[in-house]
Structures are given as C-alpha cells and as structure tokens.
N, C-alpha and C positions, 0 to 999 in steps of 0.2 A: 450573505447570499450564497446558497449552495450551488455548486456547479452541476449542470445537467449534462447528460450524454447528448452529443450532437445529433445522434440518429434516432434515439427513442425517448429522450427526456427522463430516463432513469437517472439515479445518482451516478456521477462520473467517478471512476476509480483510477483512471490512467490518463496521461496526456501524451499524444503522439506529435512530436515536433514536425516530422515529415508531412503528416496530414494536417497539422495545425488544428487538432481536434481533441476535445475531452471525450472519453468513451467509458461506458460501463464494461464490466467483464465480458458479457455476452456479445455486445457489438464489437468490442476489441477483438475477440476470437473470430468473429465473422469476417471482419475487415482484414485481419492479418493472417488469415489462412487462405486468402484468395490465390496467392502464388508465392513462389520462393523469393521474389524481390521484396514484397511488402512484409513478408515474414521477418526480414532483417531489420525492420524499423525499430529503433530504440524508443521505448516508452518509459516515461517517468511515472512512478507510482505517486498518487496523491495522498496526502495525510488523511487518515480515517476521521479525524476530528474536525479540522478546519479546511481541508481540501487544498492546502497549499502544496506546491511540489516538494517532494522529499529528495534526498540524495540517491534514492534507489531507482535504478533503471533495469529494464528487462527487454529481451527480444524473444521471438519465437511465434509459433502459430497460435498457441493458447496459453495465456498466463493463468496460473493458479490463483484463485481469489485469496488475497493476502492482505492483512491489515498492516499498513505502514503508518508511522507517526513521525511528524517533523520534529526538529530539535526544540522549537518553541513550545509545542504541546507536551513533549516529553518533560521539559523543565517545569512546566506548569503542573503536570501530574506529580512530579517528584516533590514539588513544594507542598501540594495538598497532602501527600503521603507523610511528609515530615511533620505537618501540622497535626496529623491524626496519630502520631506515634504515642504509644502507651509505654511508660518507663518500665513497667514490670513484665509486659508480655511482648514487647517489640511492636511491629506494625500490625494494625488490625487487618484481618483477612475475612472478606465476605465469602460465603460458600458459593455464591454465584460467579465468582471471579474465574473459576475453572471452566466455565462454559464459553469463554471467549474463543474466537477464531485464531488461526495462526498469527503470531506477531513477528514482524521482521526484526532480527537482532540488530544491535547497534553497529556492528562492523560487518561488511559484506562477506559472504562465504567465498572460499576459493573457487575459482572457475575451473572446471575440468572439461576436457573435450575427448571424445572417443572417435577413433577412426575405424572405418569398416572396410 
C-alpha cells in the first residue's frame, strides 16, 4: 500500500517525525516554510520504490525533489542488474535510463554551513 500525503493525498515523499506526518514535496514545503521553528524539523526521505524510510534526512524550508532508495530496493535492483549482465558488453543500458531524476548517492555529502 502506497503512503499518501497527510494533507492532499498525493504520493508521500518525506516523513516528518515532529509532525508525525507523511508529506508530498509541495505540502512539505508549505508546512516547513511557515516559520523558522518548523523549518528546523528533520524529515526522512522515503524510498522512491517501496516508500520505506531511508537513512537520508533533511531540514529547511523547501526540500528539492530527490529520488532516494532504501538499501533493500538497492540490493534488489543490483540483483536484477547482475542477472541482465551480458558477458561481451557489460551491463545492458536502456536509452531511457538517462531521463531519471536526481538520485541520492550511497554516502551523505559533507555538510557545509555559511555565516553572514
């Protein structure tokens, strides 16, 4: 069963522990841009495939739509790729694969802060 946004019933992309709510990108931005306190809520990105929580968290007024994948789905996709391996040409590549959205890397990027 797919998780729905608590506010608009669209597909949920994040989970906010503080609000105890699954939210789509748009509602997440609306809720977390209300003031500087809710802007600090840490939200967990949901897996693009199965919608289980991933290790990725984010804070801020508006999160950029990002595709995150949990370890289970990543392992499943790697097993499928291994089964489709062609010994003379490596992995098969579909031309449509390049049309995907941004994918979250396996390790978190370094956090930088700027002071004004």
